[in-house]
C-alpha positions as CSV (number, residue, x, y, z in Angstrom):
1,X,-14.0,-24.4,114.6
2,X,-14.8,-21.2,113.2
3,X,-18.6,-22.1,114.1
4,X,-17.8,-21.9,117.8
5,X,-19.4,-19.1,120.0
6,X,-16.6,-17.2,121.6
7,X,-17.6,-14.6,124.4
8,X,-14.7,-12.5,125.6
9,X,-14.8,-11.0,129.1
10,X,-12.7,-8.1,130.4
11,X,-11.7,-8.0,134.0
12,X,-14.7,-5.9,134.9
13,X,-17.0,-8.0,132.9
14,X,-15.8,-11.2,134.3
15,X,-16.4,-9.8,138.0
16,X,-20.0,-9.0,136.9
17,X,-20.6,-11.9,134.9
18,X,-23.3,-14.4,136.8
19,X,-21.3,-17.2,134.9
20,X,-18.0,-16.5,136.4
21,X,-18.3,-19.3,138.9
22,X,-19.1,-21.7,136.1
23,X,-15.9,-20.6,134.5
24,X,-13.8,-21.2,137.4
25,X,-15.2,-24.7,137.8
26,X,-14.5,-25.5,134.3
27,X,-10.8,-24.2,134.5
28,X,-10.6,-26.3,138.0
29,X,-12.0,-29.4,136.2
30,X,-9.8,-29.2,133.3
31,X,-6.9,-28.8,135.7
32,X,-7.9,-31.2,138.0
33,X,-8.0,-34.1,135.2
34,X,-4.1,-33.2,134.6
35,X,-3.4,-32.9,138.2
36,X,-4.9,-36.4,138.9
37,X,-3.4,-38.0,135.7
38,X,0.2,-36.9,136.4
39,X,-0.2,-36.7,140.2
40,X,1.7,-33.2,140.4
41,X,-0.8,-31.3,142.5
42,X,-3.4,-32.0,145.2
43,X,-5.3,-28.6,145.2
44,X,-7.6,-27.1,142.5
45,X,-6.2,-24.3,140.1
46,X,-8.4,-21.8,142.0
47,X,-9.5,-22.3,145.5
48,X,-12.1,-19.6,145.5
49,X,-13.6,-16.7,143.4
50,X,-11.2,-14.2,144.8
51,X,-8.2,-16.3,143.7
52,X,-9.8,-16.5,140.1
53,X,-10.5,-12.7,139.9
54,X,-7.0,-12.1,141.1
55,X,-5.7,-13.9,138.2
56,X,-7.5,-11.4,135.7
57,X,-7.3,-8.3,138.1
58,X,-5.4,-6.3,135.5
59,X,-7.9,-4.0,133.7
60,X,-6.2,-5.1,130.4
61,X,-7.1,-8.9,131.3
62,X,-9.3,-10.8,129.2
63,X,-10.9,-14.3,129.4
64,X,-12.3,-16.0,126.2
65,X,-14.9,-18.6,126.6
66,X,-15.6,-21.0,123.5
67,X,-19.1,-22.8,123.3
68,X,-20.8,-25.1,121.0
69,X,-23.2,-23.2,119.4
70,X,-26.2,-25.8,119.5
71,X,-25.6,-26.8,123.1
72,X,-23.8,-23.8,124.6
73,X,-21.6,-26.3,126.4
74,X,-18.1,-24.7,127.1
75,X,-15.5,-26.6,125.0
76,X,-12.4,-24.3,125.6
77,X,-11.2,-21.3,127.6
78,X,-8.0,-18.9,127.5
79,X,-7.2,-15.5,128.5
80,X,-4.2,-13.2,129.0
81,X,-3.0,-10.5,131.3
82,X,-0.7,-7.7,130.4
83,X,2.8,-7.7,131.9
84,X,4.6,-4.6,133.1
85,X,6.8,-4.0,130.1
86,X,3.7,-3.1,128.2
87,X,4.6,-5.3,125.1
88,X,4.1,-8.7,126.7
89,X,0.9,-10.7,127.7
90,X,0.9,-13.7,129.7
91,X,-1.3,-16.5,128.4
92,X,-3.9,-17.6,131.4
93,X,-5.8,-20.7,132.0
94,X,-5.9,-22.2,128.6
95,X,-7.6,-25.3,129.0
96,X,-10.0,-27.7,126.9
97,X,-12.9,-30.0,128.1
98,X,-11.2,-33.1,128.4
99,X,-14.1,-35.1,126.3
100,X,-12.7,-32.8,123.4
101,X,-9.0,-33.1,123.9
102,X,-6.9,-33.8,120.8
103,X,-9.5,-32.1,118.5
104,X,-7.8,-28.9,118.0
105,X,-9.6,-26.7,120.5
106,X,-6.4,-25.9,122.2
107,X,-4.6,-24.7,119.3
108,X,-7.6,-22.7,118.3
109,X,-8.2,-21.1,121.5
110,X,-4.3,-20.1,121.9
111,X,-4.5,-18.6,118.5
112,X,-7.8,-16.6,119.4
113,X,-6.2,-15.4,122.6
114,X,-3.1,-14.3,120.8
115,X,-5.1,-12.5,117.9
116,X,-6.8,-10.7,120.9
117,X,-3.5,-9.8,122.5
118,X,-2.0,-8.8,119.1
119,X,-4.9,-6.4,118.3
120,X,-4.4,-4.5,121.5
121,X,-0.6,-4.2,120.6
122,X,1.1,-6.8,122.3
123,X,4.1,-8.3,120.5
124,X,4.8,-11.3,122.8
125,X,2.9,-13.8,124.6
126,X,4.5,-15.7,127.7
127,X,3.2,-19.0,129.2
128,X,4.1,-20.9,132.0
129,X,4.2,-24.8,131.5
130,X,4.5,-27.6,134.0
131,X,6.9,-30.0,132.4
132,X,5.3,-33.0,133.9
133,X,2.0,-32.4,132.3
134,X,2.4,-34.8,129.4
135,X,3.3,-33.2,126.2
136,X,2.4,-29.7,127.1
137,X,5.7,-28.3,126.4
138,X,5.9,-30.0,122.8
139,X,2.3,-28.6,122.2
140,X,3.4,-24.9,123.1
141,X,6.6,-25.6,120.8
142,X,4.5,-26.8,118.1
143,X,2.6,-23.6,118.3
144,X,5.9,-21.5,118.0
145,X,6.6,-20.7,121.8
146,X,10.5,-20.8,122.7
147,X,11.7,-21.8,126.2
148,X,13.1,-18.8,128.1
149,X,13.9,-20.5,131.3
150,X,13.4,-23.6,133.4
151,X,13.0,-23.7,137.0
152,X,12.8,-26.7,139.5
153,X,10.1,-26.2,142.1
154,X,10.8,-28.7,145.0
155,X,7.8,-30.6,146.3
156,X,6.0,-28.9,149.2
157,X,7.8,-25.7,148.3
158,X,5.8,-22.4,147.8
159,X,8.1,-20.0,146.1
160,X,5.6,-19.7,143.1
161,X,2.3,-20.7,144.9
162,X,1.9,-23.9,142.8
163,X,1.2,-26.3,145.6
164,X,3.2,-29.0,143.9
165,X,3.4,-32.4,145.9
166,X,6.3,-33.8,143.7
167,X,9.4,-32.0,142.2
168,X,8.3,-30.2,139.2
169,X,10.0,-28.3,136.3
170,X,8.5,-25.3,135.4
171,X,9.1,-23.8,131.8
172,X,8.7,-20.3,131.2
173,X,8.1,-19.8,127.3
174,X,7.4,-17.0,125.0
175,X,6.1,-16.4,121.6
176,X,6.7,-13.4,119.2
177,X,2.9,-12.5,118.1
178,X,3.9,-9.8,115.8
179,X,3.5,-11.9,112.5
């Protein structure tokens, strides 16, 4: 996977990029596939560009986009935003083209994003994981994330803005990225 062409966008660069709408569409498509498969949500991950930009509004946020070198097709994305404690970053929008699922792109992108965060001085990476999304919890555990907390979100509730249509469990997970 080292042959992938990875572009990294700061919050400001993301707002200025003519491809930002394509990035939002890619993320919505990836998340939409999971939403349909697991019947957890009936709305896209981002409903509009303002909502997308808001996820990366912190000036220290980044989004990394991995493309196949020959075709320039996007195969994976992931980013982070700094949290208030100045030592923790939150993983954002880690996703893989569903036609490439199971080929290691998710692990690659997670590692790439962790390295970006580590190089900026972050010591921990947080992730919010929907338990009902197949084996995602196990995927993150395999990558070294540990469960911090679990929260039940009741269908139709809007306490976290997820818009879930069934009761779901949200796992708050964290990994030490100092090594």
